[in-house]
C-alpha positions as YAML, in Angstrom:
chain: A
units: angstrom
residues:
- id: 1
  name: MET
  ca: [0.91, -7.80, 5.02]
- id: 2
  name: HIS
  ca: [0.83, -7.23, 8.76]
- id: 3
  name: ARG
  ca: [-2.02, -6.79, 11.26]
- id: 4
  name: ALA
  ca: [-1.82, -4.45, 14.24]
- id: 5
  name: PRO
  ca: [-1.51, -6.35, 17.54]
- id: 6
  name: ASN
  ca: [-4.13, -4.16, 19.22]
- id: 7
  name: ASP
  ca: [-6.58, -3.71, 16.31]
- id: 8
  name: ALA
  ca: [-7.55, -6.67, 14.11]
- id: 9
  name: ALA
  ca: [-9.01, -4.28, 11.54]
- id: 10
  name: LEU
  ca: [-5.76, -2.35, 10.98]
- id: 11
  name: PHE
  ca: [-3.37, -3.66, 8.31]
- id: 12
  name: LEU
  ca: [0.02, -2.62, 7.01]
- id: 13
  name: PHE
  ca: [1.49, -3.56, 3.66]
- id: 14
  name: HIS
  ca: [5.26, -3.13, 3.66]
- id: 15
  name: GLU
  ca: [7.03, -3.15, 0.30]
- id: 16
  name: ASN
  ca: [10.57, -2.42, -0.83]
- id: 17
  name: TRP
  ca: [11.21, -1.05, -4.29]
- id: 18
  name: VAL
  ca: [14.53, -1.01, -6.14]
- id: 19
  name: SER
  ca: [13.79, 2.27, -7.84]
- id: 20
  name: GLU
  ca: [11.31, 5.10, -8.05]
- id: 21
  name: GLU
  ca: [10.58, 4.06, -11.64]
- id: 22
  name: ASN
  ca: [9.65, 0.51, -10.56]
- id: 23
  name: LEU
  ca: [7.27, 1.88, -7.94]
- id: 24
  name: LYS
  ca: [5.70, 4.21, -10.51]
- id: 25
  name: ARG
  ca: [5.17, 1.31, -12.92]
- id: 26
  name: HIS
  ca: [3.63, -0.76, -10.13]
- id: 27
  name: PHE
  ca: [0.97, 1.90, -9.54]
- id: 28
  name: GLU
  ca: [0.21, 1.97, -13.27]
- id: 29
  name: THR
  ca: [-0.66, -1.75, -13.48]
- id: 30
  name: PRO
  ca: [-4.31, -2.69, -14.04]
- id: 31
  name: HIS
  ca: [-4.60, -4.83, -10.89]
- id: 32
  name: ILE
  ca: [-3.27, -2.08, -8.62]
- id: 33
  name: ASN
  ca: [-5.49, 0.55, -10.23]
- id: 34
  name: CYS
  ca: [-8.45, -1.80, -9.77]
- id: 35
  name: TRP
  ca: [-7.58, -2.35, -6.09]
- id: 36
  name: ILE
  ca: [-7.24, 1.37, -5.42]
- id: 37
  name: GLN
  ca: [-10.70, 2.00, -6.86]
- id: 38
  name: GLU
  ca: [-12.32, -0.94, -5.05]
- id: 39
  name: ALA
  ca: [-10.61, -0.10, -1.77]
- id: 40
  name: LYS
  ca: [-12.49, 3.18, -1.57]
- id: 41
  name: ALA
  ca: [-15.74, 1.25, -1.01]
- id: 42
  name: LEU
  ca: [-14.25, -1.66, 0.96]
- id: 43
  name: LEU
  ca: [-12.11, 0.09, 3.56]
- id: 44
  name: GLY
  ca: [-13.42, 1.82, 6.67]
- id: 45
  name: GLU
  ca: [-11.17, 4.80, 6.01]
- id: 46
  name: PRO
  ca: [-8.96, 5.95, 3.12]
- id: 47
  name: MET
  ca: [-5.66, 4.21, 2.51]
- id: 48
  name: GLU
  ca: [-2.64, 6.04, 3.81]
- id: 49
  name: LEU
  ca: [0.55, 5.77, 1.78]
- id: 50
  name: THR
  ca: [3.78, 6.78, 3.46]
- id: 51
  name: ARG
  ca: [7.21, 6.60, 1.92]
- id: 52
  name: TRP
  ca: [10.35, 5.87, 3.85]
- id: 53
  name: HIS
  ca: [14.05, 5.63, 3.01]
- id: 54
  name: LYS
  ca: [16.17, 2.70, 4.09]
- id: 55
  name: VAL
  ca: [18.99, 3.59, 6.44]
- id: 56
  name: ASP
  ca: [22.20, 1.91, 5.36]
...
């Protein structure tokens, strides 16, 4: 987890996944599903998920 240097209310979670299947399973776990639902009421704006590819 990272916090923006110019905005203490802005956070970034950076994760690396070995495979698309592992990421899919992660989003199917009960604790992640719970967080996604709770986040809607807790966060000031909707979560933004972006996907990137590692440059080798």
